[in-house]
C-alpha positions in Angstrom: 36.1 0.9 1.0 34.0 3.9 0.8 34.2 4.4 -3.4 33.1 0.9 -4.0 30.5 1.1 -1.3 29.7 3.9 -3.2 30.0 2.0 -6.7 27.7 -1.2 -5.9 24.8 1.4 -4.0 24.8 3.2 -7.5 24.6 -0.3 -9.7 21.9 -1.2 -7.0 19.9 1.9 -7.5 20.0 2.2 -10.8 19.3 -1.1 -11.6 16.5 -1.2 -9.2 15.2 2.0 -10.9 15.6 1.1 -14.4 13.6 -2.6 -13.4 10.6 -0.7 -11.9 10.5 1.9 -14.6 10.7 -0.9 -17.3 7.8 -2.7 -15.3 5.6 0.8 -15.5 6.4 1.1 -19.3 5.1 -2.9 -19.7 2.3 -2.3 -17.4 0.6 1.3 -17.8 2.3 3.3 -20.4 2.9 1.2 -23.6 -0.2 -0.3 -25.3 -1.8 -3.7 -24.4 -4.0 -5.9 -26.8 -6.3 -7.2 -24.4 -4.8 -7.5 -21.4 -1.6 -8.8 -23.0 1.5 -7.2 -23.8 2.1 -5.6 -26.9 5.2 -6.3 -29.2 7.0 -3.2 -28.0 6.0 -4.1 -24.5 7.4 -7.7 -25.1 10.8 -5.9 -26.7 11.9 -4.4 -23.0 11.9 -8.0 -21.7 15.4 -8.2 -22.5 16.1 -5.0 -20.7 14.3 -5.9 -17.6 16.3 -8.8 -17.2 19.2 -7.3 -17.3 18.2 -4.1 -15.3 17.4 -6.9 -12.5 20.4 -8.6 -13.0 22.4 -5.2 -12.5 20.2 -4.6 -9.3 20.9 -7.9 -7.6 24.6 -7.6 -8.1 24.5 -4.5 -7.0 22.7 -5.3 -3.6 25.0 -8.5 -3.2 28.0 -5.9 -3.5 26.6 -3.5 -0.7 25.6 -6.3 1.9 29.5 -7.4 1.8 31.0 -4.0 1.8 28.2 -2.9 4.3 29.3 -5.9 6.6 33.0 -4.9 6.1 32.3 -1.4 6.9 30.2 -2.6 10.5 33.0 -4.7 11.5 35.8 -2.4 10.3 37.5 -5.3 8.5 38.9 -6.0 5.4 36.5 -7.1 2.5 38.1 -10.7 3.3 36.7 -11.3 6.4 33.2 -10.1 5.1 33.6 -12.4 2.3 33.8 -15.4 5.2 30.8 -17.9 4.6 30.0 -18.1 8.4 30.4 -14.3 9.1 28.2 -13.7 6.1 25.5 -16.1 6.5 24.9 -14.6 10.2 24.5 -11.3 9.1 22.0 -12.1 6.4 20.3 -14.3 8.8 20.3 -12.8 12.2 21.0 -9.2 11.6 17.7 -7.2 10.4 19.5 -4.8 7.6 21.5 -7.9 6.5 18.0 -9.8 6.1 16.1 -6.7 4.4 19.1 -6.6 2.1 19.0 -10.2 1.3 15.1 -9.9 0.8 16.0 -7.4 -2.0 18.3 -9.6 -3.8 15.8 -12.2 -3.7 13.4 -10.0 -5.4 16.0 -8.9 -7.8 16.5 -12.3 -8.8 12.7 -13.3 -9.0 12.0 -10.5 -11.4 15.1 -11.8 -13.4 14.2 -15.1 -13.6 10.2 -14.3 -14.8 11.5 -11.2 -17.3 11.1 -13.9 -20.4 8.1 -15.1 -18.8 5.9 -12.3 -18.3 3.0 -12.3 -20.7 0.3 -10.2 -19.4 -0.2 -6.4 -17.6 -1.3 -7.9 -15.0 2.1 -10.1 -14.2 3.8 -7.0 -15.2 1.9 -4.8 -12.3 2.4 -7.3 -9.6 6.5 -8.0 -10.3 6.1 -4.0 -10.2 4.7 -3.9 -6.8 7.1 -6.8 -5.9 10.0 -5.0 -7.0 8.9 -1.5 -4.9 8.6 -3.7 -1.5 12.1 -5.3 -2.3 13.4 -1.7 -3.2 12.2 0.0 0.4 12.8 -2.7 2.4 16.3 -1.9 3.6 15.0 1.5 4.6 13.9 0.6 7.4 17.2 -0.2 8.9 19.1 2.6 7.0 20.8 5.6 8.4 17.4 7.5 9.2 16.3 4.3 11.4 18.6 5.9 14.1 17.8 9.4 13.7 15.6 11.4 15.2 11.9 11.8 14.5 11.9 7.9 13.8 8.7 7.1 12.0 8.9 10.7 10.0 12.4 10.2 9.0 12.0 6.9 7.7 8.5 7.4 6.1 9.3 10.4 4.2 12.7 8.6 3.4 10.3 5.7 1.8 8.3 8.2 -0.2 11.1 9.7 -1.4 12.6 6.6 -2.8 9.6 5.3 -4.4 8.6 8.7 -6.1 12.2 8.8 -7.7 11.9 5.0 -8.6 8.9 5.6 -10.5 10.2 9.2 -12.1 13.5 8.3 -12.8 13.2 4.8 -13.7 10.5 5.7 -16.1 12.7 8.6 -17.8 15.2 6.0 -18.4 12.7 3.0 -19.7 11.1 6.3 -21.8 14.8 7.1 -23.0 15.3 3.3 -24.0 12.3 3.2 -26.2 12.0 2.6 -29.4 11.0 6.5 -30.6 7.7 5.3 -32.6 7.0 4.1 -29.2 7.4 7.2 -27.0 4.4 9.5 -28.1 2.3 6.6 -27.0 3.9 6.3 -23.5 5.1 10.3 -22.8 1.8 11.4 -22.2 0.4 8.7 -19.5 3.5 9.3 -18.1 3.4 13.1 -17.7 1.4 12.8 -15.7 2.8 10.4 -13.4 5.7 12.1 -13.2 4.2 15.4 -11.9 2.8 13.3 -8.8 6.0 11.7 -8.8 8.1 15.3 -8.7 5.9 16.1 -5.7 6.7 13.3 -3.7 10.3 13.7 -4.2 10.6 17.4 -3.4 7.8 17.3 -0.1 9.5 14.2 1.2 13.0 15.6 0.5 12.1 18.7 2.4 10.4 17.0 5.4 13.5 14.1 5.7 16.2 16.7 5.9 14.3 18.9 8.4 14.1 15.8 10.3 17.6 14.2 10.2 20.0 17.5 9.7 21.6 19.8 11.7 20.9 23.2 9.7 23.1 25.2 12.1 26.6 22.7 11.5 25.4 20.5 8.4 26.0 23.2 5.6 30.0 22.7 6.0 30.1 19.6 5.4 30.7 17.8 2.0 27.6 16.1 2.5 25.4 19.0 2.4 27.4 20.2 -0.9 25.9 17.0 -2.2 22.5 17.2 -1.0 22.6 20.9 -2.9 23.8 19.5 -6.1 21.2 17.1 -5.9 18.8 19.8 -5.4 19.7 21.8 -8.1 19.9 18.5 -10.2 16.1 18.3 -9.2 15.1 21.7 -9.8 16.4 21.5 -13.3 14.5 18.1 -13.6 11.2 19.8 -12.7 11.8 22.4 -15.3 12.5 19.8 -17.9 8.8 17.9 -16.7 7.4 21.5 -17.1 8.4 21.7 -20.2 7.4 18.3 -21.3 3.6 18.9 -20.1 3.7 22.5 -21.7 4.9 20.6 -25.2 2.0 17.3 -24.7 -0.7 20.4 -24.2 -0.3 20.4 -28.3 0.5 17.2 -29.4 0.1 17.6 -33.1 3.0 20.4 -33.2 5.4 18.9 -31.3 8.7 17.8 -32.7 9.6 14.4 -31.6 13.1 14.6 -32.7 14.0 17.1 -30.8 11.6 16.1 -27.6 13.5 12.8 -27.8 17.0 14.4 -27.1 15.3 16.6 -24.0 14.5 13.4 -22.7 18.0 11.6 -23.3 19.2 15.0 -21.5 17.0 14.4 -18.7 17.7 10.7 -18.5 21.3 11.9 -17.9 20.5 14.1 -15.2 19.0 11.9 -13.7 21.3 9.1 -13.5 24.3 11.5 -12.2 21.3 12.3 -9.5 21.1 8.6 -8.6 24.8 8.6 -8.3 24.8 11.3 -6.0 21.9 9.6 -4.1 23.9 6.7 -4.0 27.1 8.6 -2.3 24.2 10.1 0.0 23.0 6.8 0.9 26.5 5.4 1.3 27.3 8.3 4.2 26.1 9.0 7.6 24.2 12.4 7.6 25.4 15.1 10.1 22.2 14.4 12.0 20.4 16.7 14.8 21.9 16.4 17.8 21.0 13.5 20.2 19.7 13.9 23.7 22.6 13.2 26.5 20.0 11.3 28.4 19.1 7.4 27.4 15.4 7.1 26.6 15.0 3.3 26.4 11.3 4.2 24.1 14.0 5.9 21.7 16.0 3.1 21.5 12.9 0.6 20.9 10.5 2.5 18.7 12.2 6.0 18.0 9.8 7.6 20.2 10.4 9.8 23.3 8.1 8.5 25.9 4.8 10.9 26.3 3.7 12.3 29.4 0.4 10.0 31.0 -2.4 10.1 28.9 -5.4 12.6 29.2 -7.8 13.0 27.1 -6.5 16.4 25.3 -3.0 14.5 25.0 -4.7 11.7 23.1 -7.1 13.5 20.7 -4.5 16.6 20.2 -0.9 15.1 20.4 0.3 14.0 17.3 3.8 11.8 16.0 3.5 11.9 12.4 4.2 8.2 10.3 5.2 10.0 7.1 4.6 6.5 5.1 1.0 6.2 6.2 0.0 9.5 5.9 1.6 9.6 2.3 -0.6 6.4 1.4 -3.7 8.3 2.9 -2.5 11.6 1.1 -2.2 9.7 -1.9 -5.8 7.9 -1.5 -8.0 11.0 -0.8 -6.1 13.1 -3.9 -7.3 10.2 -6.0 -10.8 9.7 -4.9 -11.3 13.7 -5.1 -9.7 13.7 -8.4 -12.1 10.9 -9.2 -15.2 13.1 -7.8 -13.9 16.0 -10.1 -14.1 13.7 -13.1 -17.4 12.7 -12.3 -18.7 16.3 -11.6 -16.8 17.7 -15.1 -18.7 15.9 -17.1 -22.1 16.0 -15.5 -22.4 13.1 -13.5 -23.1 13.0 -9.6 -21.8 11.2 -6.9 -23.2 11.0 -3.5 -22.2 13.4 -1.1 -22.7 10.6 1.9 -20.0 8.2 0.2 -17.1 10.8 0.1 -18.3 12.1 3.8 -17.8 8.1 4.8 -14.4 7.5 2.5 -13.2 11.1 4.6 -13.9 10.0 8.0 -12.3 6.2 7.1 -9.5 7.8 6.4 -9.8 10.3 9.5 -10.0 7.5 11.9 -6.7 5.8 10.3 -4.5 9.0 10.4 -6.0 9.5 14.3 -5.1 5.6 15.0 -1.8 5.7 13.8 -0.3 9.5 13.5 -2.5 10.7 16.2 -2.3 10.8 19.9 -3.8 7.1 20.0 -1.3 6.2 17.8 1.1 7.6 19.7 0.0 5.7 23.1 -0.5 2.6 21.1 3.5 2.0 21.1 3.6 2.6 25.3 0.2 0.2 26.2 -1.4 -2.4 25.2 -4.8 -1.2 26.2 -4.2 2.1 23.8 -3.0 -0.1 21.1 -5.8 -2.6 21.3 -8.1 1.0 20.7 -5.9 1.6 17.7 -6.9 -1.9 16.6 -10.3 -1.5 16.3 -10.6 1.6 15.2 -8.3 0.6 12.4 -9.8 -3.4 11.9 -13.7 -2.6 12.4 -14.6 1.3 12.3 -12.3 2.9 9.7 -13.2 -0.1 7.2 -16.9 0.7 7.3 -16.1 4.2 6.5 -13.9 3.0 3.6 -16.4 0.5 2.6 -19.4 2.9 2.0 -17.2 5.3 0.4 -17.4 3.0 -2.3 -13.8 3.6 -3.9 -13.8 0.8 -6.5 -17.1 1.9 -8.0 -15.7 5.4 -8.5 -12.3 3.9 -10.1 -14.0 2.6 -12.7 -16.4 5.2 -13.5 -13.5 7.6 -13.7 -10.3 5.2 -14.5 -9.4 6.1 -17.9 -10.2 3.5 -21.0 -8.0 2.1 -23.5 -6.0 4.7 -26.1 -7.5 2.2 -28.6 -10.0 -0.4 -29.4 -8.0 -3.6 -28.7 -6.5 -1.8 -25.2 -7.8 -2.7 -22.1 -6.3 0.2 -20.1 -6.2 0.4 -16.5 -9.8 0.4 -16.2 -9.6 -2.8 -18.2 -6.8 -3.6 -15.7 -9.0 -3.4 -12.9 -11.9 -5.0 -14.2 -9.8 -8.1 -14.7 -8.1 -8.1 -11.3 -11.8 -8.0 -10.1 -12.9 -11.2 -11.9 -9.6 -12.9 -11.1 -9.0 -16.1 -9.7 -7.5 -14.6 -6.6 -10.3 -11.6 -5.9 -12.8 -14.4 -6.2 -10.7 -16.4 -3.1 -10.3 -13.6 -1.0 -14.2 -12.5 -1.5 -14.9 -16.1 -0.3 -17.0 -15.1 3.1 -14.7 -18.0 4.8 -11.7 -16.4 3.6 -12.8 -13.0 4.7 -13.7 -14.4 8.1 -10.6 -16.6 8.5 -8.4 -13.1 8.0 -10.7 -11.0 9.6 -11.2 -12.7 13.5 -8.5 -16.0 12.7 -5.7 -13.3 12.1 -6.2 -12.4 15.9 -5.1 -16.3 17.6 -2.1 -16.2 14.8 -1.1 -12.8 15.9 -1.6 -12.5 19.9 -1.1 -15.8 20.8 2.0 -16.4 19.1 5.3 -14.7 18.9 4.7 -12.7 16.0 2.9 -9.7 17.9 6.0 -9.1 20.0 8.6 -9.5 17.3 6.1 -7.0 14.6 6.4 -4.3 17.7 10.0 -4.4 17.7 10.2 -2.6 14.5 8.8 -0.1 12.6 8.2 -2.3 9.1 6.2 -4.5 11.4 4.2 -2.6 13.1 3.9 -0.5 9.7 2.5 -3.6 8.2 0.7 -5.1 11.1 -1.4 -1.8 11.2 -1.8 -2.7 6.9 -2.9 -6.0 7.8 -6.0 -4.9 10.3 -7.0 -2.1 7.6 -6.9 -4.6 4.5 -9.0 -7.5 6.9 -11.0 -5.1 8.0 -12.2 -3.7 4.8 -12.2 -7.4 3.1 -14.6 -8.2 5.7 -17.4 -5.6 5.5 -16.9 -5.6 1.8 -18.0 -9.0 1.7 -20.6 -8.3 4.4 -22.2 -4.6 3.7 -20.1 -3.6 0.5 -21.2 -1.4 -2.3 -18.7 -1.7 -4.6 -18.7 -4.7 -7.0 -17.9 -8.4 -6.0 -17.0 -11.4 -8.0 -18.9 -13.4 -5.8 -22.5 -13.1 -4.8 -23.3 -13.9 -1.7 -26.3 -15.0 -0.1 -28.1 -12.3 2.8 -28.3 -15.4 5.1 -24.7 -16.6 4.5 -23.8 -12.7 5.4 -25.9 -13.3 8.9 -24.5 -16.5 9.4 -20.8 -15.6 9.1 -22.1 -12.0 11.3 -22.7 -14.1 14.0 -19.8 -16.6 13.5 -17.5 -13.5 13.5 -19.1 -12.1 16.9 -18.9 -15.4 18.4 -15.4 -15.6 17.6 -14.5 -12.0 18.8 -16.0 -12.8 21.9 -14.0 -16.1 22.3 -10.6 -14.2 21.3 -11.8 -11.5 24.2 -12.3 -13.8 26.8 -9.1 -15.5 25.8 -7.2 -12.2 26.1 -8.8 -11.5 29.7 -8.2 -14.6 30.8 -4.5 -14.6 30.2 -2.4 -15.0 32.6 1.2 -14.6 30.9 1.8 -11.3 29.1 1.8 -11.7 25.2 4.2 -9.2 24.3 7.4 -11.0 24.9 8.8 -8.4 26.8 8.0 -5.1 24.4 6.0 -3.0 26.8 8.3 -3.9 29.8 11.2 -2.7 27.6 9.4 0.9 27.2 10.2 1.0 30.6 6.7 3.7 30.6 6.8 5.3 34.0 3.2 5.7 34.5 2.3 2.2 33.3 3.1 -0.1 36.4 1.1 -3.3 36.1 1.1 -4.5 32.3 -1.0 -7.4 32.9 -3.5 -5.8 34.2 -3.5 -3.3 30.8 -3.3 -6.6 28.7 -6.6 -7.4 30.4 -8.1 -4.1 30.3 -7.3 -4.4 26.2 -9.1 -7.5 26.1 -12.3 -6.0 27.8 -11.6 -3.1 25.2 -11.5 -5.1 22.5 -14.7 -7.1 23.2 -16.4 -3.6 23.9 -15.5 -1.8 20.8 -15.3 -5.1 18.6 -18.9 -6.1 19.2 -20.7 -3.0 17.8 -19.4 -2.3 14.4 -20.3 -5.8 14.1 -23.8 -5.5 15.2 -24.4 -2.6 12.7 -22.8 -4.8 10.1 -25.9 -7.0 11.1 -28.1 -4.4 11.1 -27.5 -3.1 7.6 -27.6 -7.0 6.1 -31.2 -7.0 7.4 -31.6 -3.9 5.5 -30.5 -4.6 2.1 -31.8 -7.9 2.7 -35.5 -6.2 3.2 -34.9 -3.6 0.1 -33.5 -6.5 -2.2 -36.6 -8.7 -1.4 -38.6 -5.3 -1.8 -37.4 -4.9 -5.4 -37.6 -8.4 -5.9 -41.6 -7.9 -5.3 -41.5 -4.9 -7.4 -40.0 -6.5 -10.4 -42.4 -9.3 -10.2 -45.5 -7.2 -10.2 -44.3 -4.8 -12.9 -43.7 -8.5 -15.2 -47.2 -8.9 -14.4 -48.4 -5.6 -15.1 -46.8 -5.8 -18.4 -47.9 -9.4 -19.1 -51.3 -8.5 -18.3 -51.1 -5.4 -20.6 -50.3 -7.5 -23.4 -53.1 -9.6 -22.6 -50.9 -12.6 -21.3 -51.8 -14.6 -18.1 -49.2 -14.0 -15.3 -46.8 -16.5 -14.3 -48.6 -18.0 -11.5 -51.8 -17.9 -13.6 -50.0 -20.2 -16.1 -48.4 -22.2 -13.2 -52.4 -22.7 -11.9 -53.4 -23.9 -15.3 -50.4 -26.2 -15.6 -51.4 -28.2 -12.3 -54.8 -28.3 -13.6 -53.9 -29.9 -16.6 -52.0 -32.4 -15.0 -54.9 -33.4 -12.8 -57.0 -33.6 -15.3 -54.4 -36.0 -17.3 -54.6 -38.1 -14.2 -58.5 -38.4 -14.2 -59.0 -39.4 -17.6 -56.4 -42.3 -17.0 -58.7 -43.8 -14.3 
């Protein structure tokens, strides 16, 4: 049964990686024609459809054999409609796997309808989400260092998908298209390789018992996969070296090297499929049962003190990976500007760094650790993620930096990465989200949807739910403050008076939410914090009321700062408008022309004289 499970896992992985690589080529590597797919990209539609179908079939097989393995029964039992329906609708792992099947089928359904680069990029993001969804309930989820193991494995799989998928798609391109796609993919492959190696080492450290693991078959496969990865890195280094002088490249020999690289990658994926189908020899678990580890994957920390809050660290590898990527891209953008002689305000860089640091403190730092165990600390983390960190991110102007540094089209007809970002900023979806009412609804309205329904308790129960809740806090805050005090270009120009009204509305709604939370006589977490059995937290309701008061106090200050900033921006804009009018008047006077006010007074005098003449 394990052999068949490995085969279907391999089909799922190779199908998903090829799907992602094909969408990567269509969206970024090949040329486009003013945002539309080129003829070369359109040729990949059949490959996209076939790889998505392979992905779906492989994942269906994974579902069946996983269920049979869990039940310890034959395939016929797992194929029973009632049993199968219960697994994909009631068990989290089954739900995630079924979600992955849905994503694969959706991509297959839209494969022949994709016409624009934006559509390919959207399907690429959707495919990456579908690929990593089951990892939240994989073997790593039950091992030690919960956030570190799961996050590093997700980064590992995403890096592999972009790296392996990109190589497979390039190997299947027409020979005349490879010189176009390979140079741009080389940059991405370098970052992907670094992510794969770093995340693989971290995941092995978090999960494996090094004293006993190296005599097992699992360890031998890990070693073989590591050797394959090293070979691939060496080949990638040769690619970059050859690309340094594109005019002397022997593209036929280069193509043979790409095919060899693709073969090694396919073999590495097969080894990865075997590893994911077998339980790793994990680190020894603690003999004493800890309900916190069972619920949140984290051991109960000692009672909070100022030093423990500021200096404890429980890494959430996935969030750290996202923050490192954001910092690396920001720094690269600043360096690109500096090398071409342009300047970038230091204050913006500092603001962005402060925002990223605040996010890390509220997710992986001591505050993020204690936020798992007490609602009051969760609310502090929420306020930092939703109201303090977004101000730093918005004032860092990352979109402006991206527009100034992203590569232009490789020919006159291509929009390029920068053109794709511009198209996204001016899309109907962007116009909708930057509506002040919509931004306010996400910023404050989502508070009621989250905390006064069963959603909060359900999301706190899982690593995926907790992660996406934090992402929502960050994005909702960034959207709101971008509309109110944003430096980056906005597809919808919002008058200052409207911004002030929205800020006052946000203050009122947030105060109402906090008062409602403090007045609540029942717990809103649906038993989550009680299940943790935290010894230093005795009165959960009092802690919940404290969280409401903290939310009120911490929420009003950033909004007030946004209000002050809006007033200052209004005054500055009026001052600039007055100066502009004065310059126009002076220019008109220098040319011997009357200014606009004199022209208007003369017009009124003519009307009055005409009325007198008619009488």
